[in-house]
Backbone bond lengths (Angstrom), bond angles and torsions (degrees), N, CA, C in turn:
res aa  C-N    CA-C-N  psi(-1)  N-CA   C-N-CA  omega(-1)  CA-C   N-CA-C  phi
1 M - - - 1.461 - - 1.523 109.86 -
2 T 1.317 117.49 126.18 1.453 120.96 -179.51 1.523 110.66 -72.73
3 T 1.342 115.62 162.77 1.457 120.42 179.08 1.519 111.28 -60.31
4 K 1.328 117.48 -40.70 1.456 121.44 -179.34 1.529 110.93 -62.44
5 V 1.308 117.14 -47.44 1.465 120.84 179.46 1.524 110.05 -62.02
6 R 1.316 116.37 -43.00 1.459 120.54 -179.72 1.529 111.62 -63.81
7 D 1.335 116.59 -39.00 1.461 120.60 179.78 1.518 111.76 -60.33
8 F 1.327 117.03 -35.24 1.460 120.61 178.06 1.526 112.00 -85.89
9 A 1.315 116.28 -40.28 1.464 120.72 -172.48 1.528 112.98 -67.63
10 I 1.325 117.34 -40.01 1.467 119.85 -176.50 1.528 112.31 -63.78
11 P 1.343 120.04 -50.50 1.472 118.56 177.48 1.530 113.34 -61.47
12 V 1.341 116.57 -39.55 1.464 119.58 179.68 1.525 110.19 -62.84
13 A 1.323 116.82 -43.87 1.466 120.62 179.34 1.525 111.17 -62.70
14 I 1.331 116.18 -42.32 1.472 120.29 178.95 1.523 110.18 -62.06
15 L 1.327 116.83 -45.08 1.460 120.60 -179.61 1.530 111.60 -61.62
16 I 1.316 116.88 -45.37 1.463 120.49 -177.50 1.521 111.50 -65.72
17 F 1.323 116.15 -52.53 1.470 119.17 -174.97 1.521 111.91 -71.36
18 A 1.318 117.86 -36.45 1.467 120.05 178.93 1.523 110.65 -68.84
19 T 1.324 117.47 -38.12 1.464 120.77 178.34 1.523 110.45 -64.92
20 I 1.321 116.54 -42.74 1.467 120.76 177.36 1.527 110.43 -61.97
21 A 1.330 116.43 -43.71 1.470 120.70 -179.35 1.524 111.13 -64.67
22 I 1.326 116.71 -42.42 1.461 120.49 179.63 1.519 110.60 -62.65
23 S 1.334 116.60 -42.62 1.457 120.43 179.65 1.522 111.74 -67.12
24 A 1.334 116.25 -44.56 1.462 120.65 -176.73 1.528 112.50 -64.82
25 T 1.314 116.95 -33.15 1.465 121.51 -177.26 1.524 112.83 -95.47
26 G 1.330 116.58 -7.08 1.466 119.16 -176.45 1.512 112.55 69.19
27 A 1.333 116.71 26.66 1.460 121.05 -173.31 1.523 113.42 -63.61
28 D 1.329 117.75 -30.67 1.463 118.92 178.90 1.525 110.95 -55.94
29 L 1.319 116.54 -50.41 1.461 120.56 -179.49 1.523 111.68 -75.99
30 R 1.311 116.81 -37.71 1.466 120.80 -178.18 1.527 112.13 -64.39
31 V 1.319 116.60 -41.93 1.471 120.22 -178.33 1.526 110.89 -70.06
32 S 1.320 117.09 -36.88 1.465 120.59 -177.99 1.531 112.76 -78.15
33 A 1.318 116.82 -28.56 1.466 121.30 -172.29 1.528 115.02 -54.11
34 P 1.351 120.69 -44.41 1.465 119.62 -177.27 1.526 114.10 -62.53
35 F 1.319 117.41 -18.95 1.463 120.41 -175.76 1.523 112.74 -93.79
36 C 1.334 116.62 -8.73 1.463 120.83 176.02 1.523 108.13 -95.04
37 I 1.320 116.50 107.77 1.460 122.42 -176.04 1.531 108.49 -117.71
38 E 1.329 115.36 110.51 1.470 121.73 -178.64 1.526 111.14 53.90
39 G 1.319 115.20 41.91 1.451 120.55 176.38 1.510 115.47 79.80
40 K 1.323 117.17 4.25 1.459 121.64 179.82 1.533 109.56 -121.97
41 W 1.335 115.36 168.38 1.463 121.64 -176.20 1.529 110.06 -126.29
42 P 1.321 117.14 67.20 1.469 121.51 -172.34 1.530 114.51 -67.66
43 V 1.315 117.42 -30.54 1.467 119.61 -178.82 1.522 110.76 -61.13
44 G 1.302 116.48 -36.88 1.456 120.27 -178.91 1.507 114.11 -65.80
45 D 1.345 116.60 -19.06 1.466 120.41 178.04 1.517 112.33 -85.86
46 Q 1.328 116.18 -6.77 1.457 120.32 -179.75 1.529 110.22 -89.45
47 Q 1.326 114.62 165.69 1.468 119.65 177.48 1.526 109.90 -87.62
48 P 1.339 118.89 148.04 1.467 127.19 6.85 1.529 113.89 -89.54
49 W 1.351 116.81 4.45 1.462 119.54 -172.07 1.527 112.46 -65.43
50 H 1.335 116.48 -39.26 1.455 118.71 179.31 1.528 111.10 -67.61
51 L 1.332 116.05 -38.77 1.463 119.87 178.11 1.528 111.00 -62.22
52 L 1.320 116.58 -41.59 1.465 120.26 178.13 1.521 110.47 -61.71
53 Y 1.320 116.66 -40.35 1.461 119.70 178.48 1.524 110.79 -62.25
54 L 1.334 116.70 -41.77 1.457 120.49 -179.30 1.530 111.90 -68.42
55 M 1.333 116.50 -30.91 1.465 119.76 177.90 1.516 110.89 -63.00
56 D 1.328 116.14 -36.26 1.461 123.31 174.18 1.531 111.03 47.80
57 R 1.324 117.86 -120.73 1.463 121.98 -174.30 1.525 113.31 -100.18
58 V 1.325 117.34 9.73 1.469 120.20 -176.82 1.531 112.43 -57.36
59 P 1.348 120.29 -49.90 1.474 119.20 179.14 1.523 113.24 -61.77
60 S 1.334 117.33 -39.46 1.464 119.56 -178.54 1.526 110.99 -69.70
61 I 1.313 117.25 -39.77 1.461 119.92 177.30 1.529 110.35 -64.30
62 G 1.340 115.62 -38.43 1.462 119.67 176.99 1.517 111.85 -60.16
63 L 1.335 116.11 -44.46 1.462 120.41 179.09 1.525 110.53 -66.56
64 G 1.316 116.73 -39.09 1.453 120.18 177.21 1.520 111.86 -62.64
65 C 1.337 116.89 -38.02 1.474 121.36 177.24 1.523 110.87 -65.27
66 V 1.332 116.56 -37.60 1.467 120.15 175.55 1.532 109.53 -59.91
67 G 1.320 115.85 -43.29 1.459 119.61 178.47 1.515 112.29 -62.65
68 L 1.326 116.61 -42.43 1.466 120.94 179.37 1.525 111.00 -62.57
69 I 1.327 116.00 -45.19 1.467 120.45 179.19 1.521 110.48 -62.72
70 A 1.332 116.67 -42.44 1.465 120.61 179.58 1.523 111.07 -61.85
71 A 1.336 116.59 -42.59 1.467 120.23 179.58 1.523 110.98 -64.28
72 L 1.340 116.99 -40.79 1.463 120.75 179.13 1.525 111.07 -66.10
73 I 1.320 116.87 -41.32 1.466 120.23 177.54 1.517 110.00 -62.19
74 G 1.332 116.35 -40.75 1.456 120.68 178.52 1.521 112.65 -62.49
75 C 1.346 115.61 -33.50 1.473 119.43 178.49 1.526 111.67 -74.07
76 I 1.328 116.76 -30.24 1.462 121.13 -176.16 1.525 112.30 -85.47
77 Y 1.327 115.63 -42.65 1.469 120.06 -174.76 1.524 110.11 -108.81
78 K 1.301 116.03 120.36 1.456 121.66 -175.75 1.524 111.90 -60.24
79 Q 1.333 117.07 -36.61 1.464 120.16 -177.92 1.530 112.61 -71.00
80 R 1.335 116.00 -11.14 1.471 120.72 177.26 1.526 111.24 -111.65
81 R 1.308 116.59 20.30 1.454 121.08 -178.52 1.540 111.97 -57.96
82 S 1.310 116.70 -28.13 1.467 121.20 -178.98 1.530 112.89 -69.87
83 W 1.337 117.16 -8.72 1.459 119.99 178.84 1.525 112.26 -83.51
84 I 1.314 118.13 -13.72 1.459 120.40 -171.55 1.524 112.16 -62.82
85 R 1.309 117.83 -53.75 1.467 120.10 -176.31 1.525 113.20 -65.92
86 P 1.346 119.41 -44.33 1.466 117.78 174.80 1.522 112.61 -60.51
87 G 1.341 116.25 -39.10 1.458 119.34 178.46 1.515 112.07 -64.23
88 L 1.326 116.45 -44.89 1.463 120.59 177.68 1.523 111.39 -63.26
89 F 1.312 116.18 -36.25 1.462 120.77 178.09 1.529 110.40 -57.17
90 L 1.331 116.86 -47.19 1.462 120.69 -179.40 1.521 111.44 -65.11
91 V 1.320 117.30 -41.22 1.463 121.23 -178.40 1.530 111.34 -68.62
92 I 1.316 116.30 -48.65 1.468 120.35 -176.84 1.521 111.41 -66.74
93 L 1.329 117.21 -40.77 1.461 119.99 179.50 1.520 111.00 -61.91
94 L 1.318 117.57 -42.65 1.467 120.63 178.41 1.523 110.95 -63.16
95 A 1.326 115.92 -43.06 1.464 120.03 -177.40 1.524 112.29 -68.94
96 L 1.323 117.04 -41.27 1.456 120.77 -175.92 1.526 113.28 -85.66
97 G 1.332 117.80 -39.51 1.465 121.51 -176.06 1.523 112.29 -75.05
98 P 1.350 117.16 -88.00 1.473 119.58 178.04 1.518 112.77 -60.21
99 G 1.323 117.79 -27.52 1.457 120.61 -177.83 1.506 114.17 -79.24
100 L 1.321 117.42 -77.93 1.464 121.87 -172.04 1.531 113.20 -73.28
101 V 1.331 117.33 -59.12 1.470 120.53 -172.11 1.524 112.28 -65.93
102 V 1.335 117.29 -48.43 1.459 120.33 -175.95 1.525 111.80 -73.56
103 N 1.335 116.52 -57.07 1.466 119.70 -171.64 1.528 114.46 -85.28
104 A 1.324 116.81 -45.76 1.464 118.92 -174.13 1.526 113.18 -79.02
105 I 1.329 117.01 -28.53 1.468 119.55 -176.77 1.528 111.53 -103.03
106 F 1.337 116.56 -68.64 1.462 118.54 -172.94 1.523 113.28 -66.68
107 K 1.341 118.01 -49.88 1.469 119.32 -177.17 1.525 111.82 -62.07
108 E 1.315 116.38 -34.14 1.461 119.36 -177.34 1.532 112.55 -80.13
109 Y 1.318 116.41 -34.45 1.469 118.59 -169.44 1.530 115.20 -114.90
110 W 1.338 119.11 -13.10 1.465 118.58 -177.76 1.515 111.69 -76.21
111 G 1.317 117.10 -35.26 1.457 120.80 171.11 1.511 116.75 77.05
112 R 1.316 118.46 24.88 1.471 119.21 177.82 1.528 109.59 -81.97
113 P 1.350 117.94 125.95 1.465 120.62 179.84 1.527 112.05 -66.23
114 R 1.314 115.53 149.25 1.458 121.25 176.62 1.534 109.58 -75.04
115 P 1.357 117.03 161.56 1.471 118.92 178.65 1.532 113.26 -54.17
116 R 1.318 117.63 -42.48 1.464 120.04 -177.88 1.521 112.97 -70.39
117 E 1.340 116.84 -6.27 1.466 120.36 -179.57 1.522 113.72 -101.48
118 V 1.329 117.57 -11.17 1.468 119.58 -174.50 1.524 111.10 -88.79
119 V 1.329 115.98 157.36 1.468 121.52 -174.16 1.526 111.56 -63.51
120 Q 1.328 118.29 -29.84 1.459 120.76 -178.90 1.531 112.01 -62.13
121 F 1.331 116.31 -23.41 1.457 120.41 -178.72 1.526 112.15 -120.34
122 G 1.319 115.75 30.41 1.452 120.71 173.95 1.511 115.39 89.05
123 G 1.337 117.53 5.86 1.457 120.54 178.16 1.514 111.76 -90.04
124 K 1.327 115.78 -165.97 1.456 120.13 -176.68 1.525 113.34 -119.69
125 K 1.320 117.88 -0.59 1.456 120.80 -174.65 1.528 111.49 -104.32
126 E 1.309 115.10 155.54 1.464 121.57 179.85 1.524 110.41 -78.22
127 F 1.320 116.28 137.49 1.463 120.97 175.75 1.524 109.52 -68.37
128 L 1.320 116.73 133.46 1.458 121.90 178.60 1.519 110.40 -121.26
129 Q 1.318 116.24 143.06 1.455 121.05 172.67 1.538 108.53 -71.43
130 P 1.326 118.26 160.74 1.470 119.59 -176.53 1.514 114.40 -60.84
131 W 1.326 117.95 -25.86 1.470 120.00 179.95 1.537 112.10 -88.84
132 Q 1.324 118.13 -3.18 1.458 121.56 179.37 1.527 110.14 -93.52
133 K 1.316 115.54 119.05 1.459 120.07 -178.85 1.521 110.46 -80.88
134 G 1.321 115.91 133.15 1.451 121.17 177.61 1.520 110.99 -99.98
135 V 1.320 115.32 -150.72 1.462 121.67 -179.65 1.525 108.99 -90.61
136 A 1.311 117.01 124.82 1.459 121.38 -179.59 1.519 111.40 -56.09
137 H 1.324 115.95 138.57 1.476 124.18 179.02 1.529 112.39 69.47
138 D 1.319 118.13 4.64 1.466 120.42 -177.74 1.520 111.55 -119.66
139 G 1.292 116.56 25.68 1.453 123.09 179.20 1.512 108.08 176.07
140 R 1.341 117.35 118.81 1.461 119.92 -172.42 1.530 111.23 -123.73
141 S 1.323 115.11 39.89 1.455 119.45 -176.38 1.524 113.38 -86.83
142 F 1.331 117.11 -31.86 1.473 120.73 -171.93 1.508 111.32 -109.12
143 P 1.353 115.67 125.15 1.469 127.86 -16.43 1.533 110.12 -88.64
144 S 1.317 117.85 -169.99 1.455 121.38 -177.33 1.522 111.42 -82.85
145 G 1.326 116.59 121.00 1.455 120.53 177.52 1.513 112.16 -68.83
146 H 1.335 116.81 -43.65 1.469 120.28 178.19 1.530 110.87 -58.52
147 S 1.323 115.89 -46.17 1.466 119.40 -176.87 1.525 111.95 -68.99
148 S 1.314 117.45 -37.03 1.460 119.34 178.74 1.520 110.42 -62.93
149 A 1.339 116.57 -39.85 1.465 120.40 177.57 1.526 110.83 -66.09
150 A 1.331 116.20 -36.03 1.467 119.53 178.97 1.524 110.87 -69.80
151 F 1.319 117.42 -44.23 1.468 120.67 179.07 1.529 111.81 -67.01
152 Y 1.316 117.63 -20.67 1.464 121.72 175.94 1.529 111.43 -58.63
153 L 1.325 117.38 -24.41 1.463 120.68 -179.04 1.531 112.16 -68.48
154 T 1.312 118.26 -4.28 1.470 120.50 171.99 1.527 111.10 -81.06
155 A 1.336 117.47 -7.91 1.464 121.72 -173.03 1.527 114.98 -53.92
156 P 1.343 119.92 -42.84 1.475 118.99 -179.46 1.522 114.22 -59.77
157 F 1.328 117.41 -16.87 1.461 119.55 174.82 1.521 110.81 -53.06
158 F 1.316 116.54 -41.44 1.465 121.00 -176.32 1.527 111.90 -73.29
159 I 1.313 117.17 -22.14 1.461 120.82 176.68 1.524 110.73 -77.03
160 Y 1.314 115.37 -38.13 1.460 120.45 -173.76 1.529 114.47 -97.60
161 R 1.292 119.23 -10.66 1.466 120.85 -166.59 1.527 113.92 -59.18
162 R 1.311 118.49 -31.89 1.463 120.84 -176.99 1.527 112.65 -83.64
163 R 1.323 116.85 -42.14 1.457 120.62 -172.21 1.523 113.57 -97.93
164 K 1.335 117.06 -30.70 1.456 120.69 -177.33 1.531 109.10 -136.10
165 P 1.317 116.89 74.81 1.468 120.05 -174.33 1.526 113.87 -61.18
166 R 1.331 117.96 -31.66 1.470 119.21 179.35 1.514 111.10 -69.16
167 V 1.321 116.60 -41.50 1.460 120.27 176.17 1.528 109.70 -64.24
168 A 1.322 116.00 -42.02 1.469 121.04 178.35 1.524 110.44 -58.93
169 A 1.328 116.55 -43.91 1.465 120.79 -179.03 1.525 111.19 -63.11
170 R 1.329 117.27 -36.42 1.463 120.50 178.70 1.523 111.23 -66.02
171 W 1.329 116.46 -41.72 1.453 119.75 177.99 1.526 111.07 -65.05
172 M 1.322 116.85 -42.71 1.462 120.10 179.78 1.526 110.38 -63.89
173 T 1.324 116.76 -45.81 1.462 120.58 179.99 1.517 111.52 -62.95
174 G 1.331 115.74 -47.66 1.460 119.53 -179.58 1.517 112.37 -63.47
175 G 1.323 116.63 -42.10 1.461 120.41 179.48 1.516 112.46 -65.20
176 L 1.322 116.86 -39.93 1.468 120.67 178.54 1.524 110.99 -66.78
177 I 1.327 116.56 -41.90 1.473 119.88 178.44 1.519 110.66 -61.96
178 F 1.327 115.36 -45.68 1.458 119.34 179.59 1.533 110.52 -63.66
179 G 1.321 116.49 -40.51 1.456 120.39 178.49 1.517 112.56 -64.03
180 V 1.320 116.85 -40.97 1.470 121.00 179.06 1.530 110.30 -66.06
181 L 1.323 116.43 -42.77 1.470 119.56 178.99 1.529 110.98 -62.90
182 M 1.325 116.11 -41.99 1.461 119.41 177.83 1.528 110.19 -64.69
183 S 1.317 116.85 -37.89 1.465 120.84 178.19 1.527 110.80 -62.75
184 I 1.324 116.54 -42.48 1.470 120.00 177.63 1.522 110.08 -62.04
185 A 1.336 115.89 -41.99 1.461 120.23 179.48 1.522 110.98 -58.67
186 R 1.320 116.85 -45.32 1.466 120.07 -177.23 1.532 111.59 -70.35
187 I 1.320 117.31 -30.21 1.466 119.97 176.02 1.528 109.88 -69.61
188 T 1.344 117.55 -44.34 1.471 120.84 -179.69 1.524 111.97 -64.05
189 Q 1.322 116.65 -24.14 1.468 121.29 -178.63 1.523 112.83 -91.19
190 G 1.326 116.46 -1.09 1.453 119.91 -179.09 1.511 112.71 72.24
191 G 1.333 116.34 19.23 1.451 120.53 -177.13 1.515 114.19 -88.34
192 H 1.352 116.02 -29.38 1.462 119.31 -176.39 1.522 110.74 -150.78
193 F 1.324 114.67 152.46 1.454 121.62 174.44 1.530 109.62 -85.75
194 L 1.314 115.44 167.38 1.463 121.77 177.46 1.521 111.01 -55.40
195 S 1.315 117.25 -44.89 1.463 120.49 -177.66 1.524 112.56 -68.61
196 D 1.326 117.68 -27.59 1.466 120.40 175.38 1.523 110.69 -61.71
197 N 1.314 115.67 -41.16 1.461 121.27 -179.73 1.530 111.44 -73.33
198 L 1.327 115.68 -36.85 1.463 119.67 176.14 1.521 110.40 -58.40
199 W 1.321 116.56 -46.35 1.455 120.29 -177.90 1.520 112.36 -73.74
200 A 1.319 117.47 -25.73 1.467 120.06 173.59 1.524 109.26 -61.53
201 W 1.341 115.30 -45.30 1.467 119.37 175.93 1.525 110.83 -62.76
202 G 1.326 116.90 -47.12 1.454 121.10 -174.72 1.515 113.26 -61.27
203 I 1.319 116.69 -43.10 1.466 120.14 -179.81 1.519 111.00 -64.14
204 V 1.321 116.55 -45.45 1.466 120.10 179.70 1.522 110.70 -64.25
205 Q 1.321 116.66 -42.64 1.459 120.82 -179.25 1.526 111.66 -62.81
206 L 1.307 117.15 -47.25 1.464 120.61 -178.20 1.528 111.74 -67.11
207 M 1.316 116.97 -37.90 1.455 119.16 177.73 1.530 110.84 -68.91
208 A 1.334 116.91 -35.04 1.463 120.56 176.97 1.526 110.39 -64.07
209 V 1.322 116.53 -43.03 1.461 120.57 178.29 1.529 110.58 -62.65
210 A 1.335 116.38 -45.06 1.462 120.23 -179.32 1.527 111.22 -61.10
211 L 1.330 117.06 -45.10 1.464 120.67 179.99 1.521 111.73 -68.04
212 Y 1.324 115.71 -34.25 1.467 120.88 178.33 1.525 110.60 -56.55
213 Y 1.314 116.36 -42.04 1.466 119.70 -179.31 1.528 111.88 -85.30
214 L 1.328 118.17 -34.08 1.453 119.93 178.87 1.533 111.74 -65.16
215 L 1.326 115.71 -37.95 1.464 120.16 178.97 1.531 112.08 -88.11
216 R 1.317 115.29 2.35 1.472 122.40 175.44 1.530 112.56 59.98
217 L 1.316 115.79 36.10 1.457 119.03 176.13 1.523 111.12 -69.45
218 D 1.331 116.26 -19.04 1.464 119.22 177.46 1.522 111.34 -71.81
219 R 1.327 117.05 -11.60 1.459 121.21 178.96 1.518 112.33 -118.59
220 D 1.312 115.53 5.37 1.458 119.75 -176.77 1.521 109.79 -72.03
221 E 1.309 115.72 126.25 1.461 121.27 178.97 1.518 111.31 -100.32
222 A 1.336 116.15 27.91 1.449 120.18 -175.66 1.522 111.56 -57.47
223 P 1.354 119.31 130.23 1.442 121.55 178.61 1.517 113.52 -76.22
224 S 1.336 116.61 -15.05 1.459 120.02 179.56 1.503 109.01 -149.41
225 E 1.338 116.26 157.12 1.442 121.87 -177.72 1.520 109.85 -122.62
226 P 1.342 116.87 158.44 1.448 119.75 -173.28 1.514 115.77 -84.38
227 V 1.332 118.48 -13.04 1.461 119.51 -172.44 1.520 111.16 -107.02
């Protein structure tokens, strides 16, 4: 199996099998249930979960701005020309992943009700599996926008993976940890189900892989990186 095939196949396999497992075990409702207390979600108002919610997309926007600045510097200074593609990678991934695909398309039009909106937790809407489309604009649970922005912080992994694997591993580890913590925060707040967060990671990961090869970062011989 080539590296390219593996880069796509592993996330797809994780998404498929994890989604099946979550559905078969009822994990979406089971994981959220302990945090719904008398129809309210008090744990989500506690720290550090509330702080994570307030952070929202600030770290991801910051990283995207770094990419934009790096790309502009690469366009201005010939000796930094190698910064252009990595910089564009960060900007485009942020715009297309957490921006367009997650928030503008799926969250707006998929229509999956949030945990706090379903009848199992005192709401009025029917619980839907992640593959079941609801009413557009009437349910914004799938996938998690906060979590997709948090998982975006794994993006520098793809910039460093060839030349500085240890640095790449740190970015991947840190981004995954931050994404998982944000996912826990959104579950405790009744904002998203477990599978919403899983797919937030999956969409960002697959789009990062696609851009990595489209922008030919796998062949970039850049002597230095912008992040």
